[in-house]
Phi, psi and omega in degrees: 000146176210142182245093186296335178271355169282136170233152169276162173304312182298325177286332179289321178282333179265349175079356174197141178242015175097342187264354183311309181305318187283328179296318177301315181300306179310316179289344176274350175294127179282063180309146178261116180289133180247152183283136171234169181295311177242090190295331176298329185263310189215137175216147178217163171225155180220162179206130181275126174247170182294338182263343184168213182232150174239138187234152169239103185264125173236141184242129175047046165070012186205324186276106186250131175242132175250139178223152179223156188223119172295145164301154180299335183264001186270120179284135179272122174312320176300311181298315187291323180296313178301313180302316184292329176289333180289325183274341181300143173297142177272177177293343177268001188251000000 
């Protein structure tokens, strides 16, 4: 999950926090908007990629959360890295 509308105090003062490129990438995704019961409160869009889905969740017309979900058969690089660290010999081995 990533909240593109959140900014740190430093990034507000410096005009960039290093995530502007990622925010731009998320904004260029051609999300397909989906119907919800209360569009004023919550709306979302989704887009299928070859590795899974990406979602744009919008609350109250302005608070945006981006989320993504890997396909079940897609290997998560984060999980792979964690597992590799678990199986590495430690200093006492």
